[in-house]
N, C-alpha and C positions, 0 to 999 in steps of 0.2 A: 504494500500500500504506500509506504513512504517513498519507495523507488518510483512509483507512478506519479506521485506528486512532484518529485524532483524533476522528472522529465517535462512536466507541464510548466515548471518554473524556468527552465532553460531559456525560453523565449516566449513569455506569456502573451506578447503582442504579435505572434507569428502571422496572423491574418493581415496585419497592417504593414508588414515588411515586404518590400519589393526585392526581387532577386535579378541577377544577370544570368541569362540563359544563352547557350550557344548550341546551334544545330549545324554540324559540320560533317565532313566525309565525302566520299566520291559517289555515294548512292543517291537514288532518287527520293525526294520527299522532304527536303529541308524547308523550302519555302512553303510547301503545302502544310507541314506541321505548324509553322508559325502562323499561317493564315487561319488554321483551325483554332488556334489559341486566341487569335483576334476575334473570331466569331463568338467564342465562349465569353470573352471579356465584354464584348458589345451586348451580349445577352444578359449581362449583369450591370448594364448601364455605365460601363467604364468609358472614359474618353481614350481613344486609340489613335495613334499616329503610325502609319506605315510609310517608310521611305524605301523605295525600290532602287537601290544603287545598281547601275549597269543595265537597267531595264527601262526602255521607253516604248512608245507606241501603244496602240489600243488593242492589239490582238492577243489578249490574255483572258481566258474564260473567267478567272477569278475577279478581274476588274469588272466584267459584265455583270457578274453576280452582285458585287458590292454596289454597283450603280442602281440596282433594283431593290435594295433594302428599304424598309419602311422609313418614313421621314424621322420618326422618333429614334430609330437606331442610327441612320446615316448622319444625323446631326452630331453624333459622338465620334464620327470617323473622318479622318483626313488621310488621303493617300497622295504621296508625292513621288513622281517618277524622276529620279535623278540619273537619267541615262538617255542616250539617243535611241532611235528606233531600230535597234539591232543588239545582238549579243556581242560583248567585247571580249577580246583575248589579248594577250601580250603583243601579238603580231599585227593587230588592227586597231589598237588603242591610239587615239590622237588627242590633241589639245582640247578639242570640243568635248570629248568624253570626260577628260579630266576636269574641265570647267563645270560640267553638269554634276559630276560626283562631288566636287568641292562645294557647290551651291547646296546640294542635298545635305552635306555634312554640316554646313553652317546653320541650316534650318534645324537639324537634329540637335546640335549643341545648344541653340537658343531654346528649343522646346524642353530640353533636359534641365538647363540652368533655370528656366522660368517656371518649372514644375507645372507644365501645361496639360500633361496627359498622365494617365495611370499606367498605360502600356505603350511602349514604343518598340516597333519592330524595325530593325536596320537590316533589311533584306539584301543579301549579297555584300554586306559590309566586309566580311572576311576576304572576299575576292578583291575589293578595292584596297584593303590593307596589304594583301599578298602582292598586288601589282605595284605597291609603293605610291598609290594615288592618295590614300589617307595615311597619315603618320600614326603608327601604332602607339607611340608614347603619348601623343595627344589624345587619342581615343581612350586609352587606359586611364589617363588623368580625368577626363570627363566622366567616364563610367564610375570611377572610384568616388567621385564627388556628386553622384546623382542624388536626387531626393530620396529619403529613406523608404517611402512607400512605393516608389516607381519601379515597375517591372520593365526590363529591357531585354530584347532578344536580338542576337546577331546570327545571321545565317550565312552559309556559303562554305565552299571547300577551303581547305588549307587554313583553318583557324590558327592564328599566330599563337605561339606558346605563351606570350604575355597576356593575351585575351583569355586563353584557357585557364591560366593561373588565377586570374581575378574572378572568373565566373563561378557561380554557385551550382550550376547545372550544365553539363556538357553531354550532348548526345552525338555520337559519331555514327552516321548512317553509312554502312559499307555495302557495296553491291555483292550479291551472291550470284545472281543470274539476271540478265537483262535482255529483253527481246531486241534492243538496239544492236546488240552484238551479232544478230543474224541479218542485219540490214534494214530492219523496220524503222521508218522515219518517225519523228515526233508527230503525235496525233492530237488534233483539236479535241478539247474536252478531257484529255488525259494528261498530256504533258504541258499544254498551254490553253 
């Protein structure tokens, strides 16, 4: 009985504490997991900000779904696409990509520092850090100083060890088998 009470006293305000979550790895489903979390939070009337680094354009099924949410839910959601209308890689990244990602990061920093949201999803931030577009030390500093109750999620492959170190939850999604390996292309409604 005393042991159970002690467990409850470790963090008596656990429900008001926000954590840093990281979804990384080479497998499919990192963004999808974060967007499921966003839907859960919106269903509890949380204010949610999603910044999609490296992703622009309108051909994403999830964006179509978010546009159709009821007004009472959509009023609590802001989505910012901090990327051009294409997927970027090291070999095709240019100054315009870097500018869009930097603008998205400035918006994220301000939202975190001003405590504007209860959940902030930094989709593909790990990629922007890995490519050297976002400075990992600056990101770590901002995350370390986030408001106590704010939940922040970073997605994308190649999560930097410094990000993993400060995170409270890290999920690594590894591919075991994928139909892409047999030449099947990305499908609307499934991959985008």
